[in-house]
C-alpha positions as CSV (number, residue, x, y, z in Angstrom):
1,M,0.0,0.0,0.0
2,E,1.3,3.4,-1.0
3,S,2.0,6.0,1.7
4,K,-0.1,9.2,1.8
5,R,3.0,11.2,0.8
6,K,3.5,9.2,-2.4
7,K,-0.2,9.6,-3.3
8,R,0.0,13.3,-2.7
9,A,3.2,13.6,-4.8
10,K,1.6,11.7,-7.7
11,T,-1.6,13.9,-7.5
12,I,0.5,17.1,-7.6
13,I,2.5,15.8,-10.5
14,L,-0.7,14.9,-12.3
15,L,-2.1,18.4,-11.7
16,A,1.0,20.0,-13.0
17,I,0.9,17.8,-16.2
18,I,-2.8,18.7,-16.7
19,W,-2.0,22.4,-16.2
20,F,0.8,22.3,-18.9
21,V,-1.5,20.5,-21.4
22,V,-4.4,22.7,-20.9
23,T,-2.7,26.1,-20.7
24,L,0.0,25.7,-23.3
25,P,-1.6,24.6,-26.6
26,M,1.6,25.0,-28.6
27,P,0.2,23.9,-32.0
28,W,-1.8,27.1,-32.1
29,L,1.4,29.1,-32.0
30,F,2.8,27.3,-35.0
31,T,-0.4,27.3,-37.1
32,T,-1.5,31.0,-36.5
33,P,-0.8,33.6,-39.2
34,D,2.2,35.9,-38.4
35,E,-0.1,38.9,-38.1
36,I,-1.9,37.6,-35.0
37,R,0.9,35.6,-33.4
38,P,1.7,38.4,-30.8
39,Q,-1.9,38.4,-29.7
40,V,-2.0,34.7,-29.3
41,T,1.2,34.7,-27.3
42,T,-0.2,37.4,-25.0
43,L,-3.4,35.4,-24.6
44,F,-1.4,32.3,-23.6
45,Q,0.6,34.3,-21.0
46,I,-2.7,35.6,-19.5
47,I,-4.2,32.1,-19.4
48,G,-1.1,30.8,-17.7
49,L,-1.1,33.5,-15.0
50,I,-4.8,33.2,-14.3
51,S,-4.6,29.5,-13.9
52,I,-1.7,29.5,-11.3
53,P,-3.9,30.4,-8.3
54,F,-6.2,27.5,-9.1
55,I,-3.4,25.0,-9.3
56,M,-2.0,26.3,-6.0
57,L,-5.5,25.8,-4.4
58,A,-5.6,22.3,-5.8
59,V,-2.2,21.5,-4.4
60,A,-3.1,23.0,-1.0
61,W,-6.3,21.0,-0.9
62,T,-4.4,17.9,-1.8
63,I,-2.0,18.4,1.1
64,K,-4.6,19.6,3.6
65,P,-8.1,18.4,2.7
66,E,-9.6,19.8,5.9
67,L,-9.2,23.3,4.3
68,T,-12.1,22.6,1.9
69,T,-14.7,22.6,4.8
């Protein structure tokens, strides 16, 4: 049986992977026309910055589930 620490570490790693996949859709950067590429890059930066607090909440709730009540 896995310890709680290993389960938490795996959950945090999974959350980080999901965050990278969702917030960084790199194919869009390579398929967009050159005229709108700066706007798309700025949009991705904004999405990344906005999502960081939610990831931090998920990590905190994984470490201390009693904070959710």
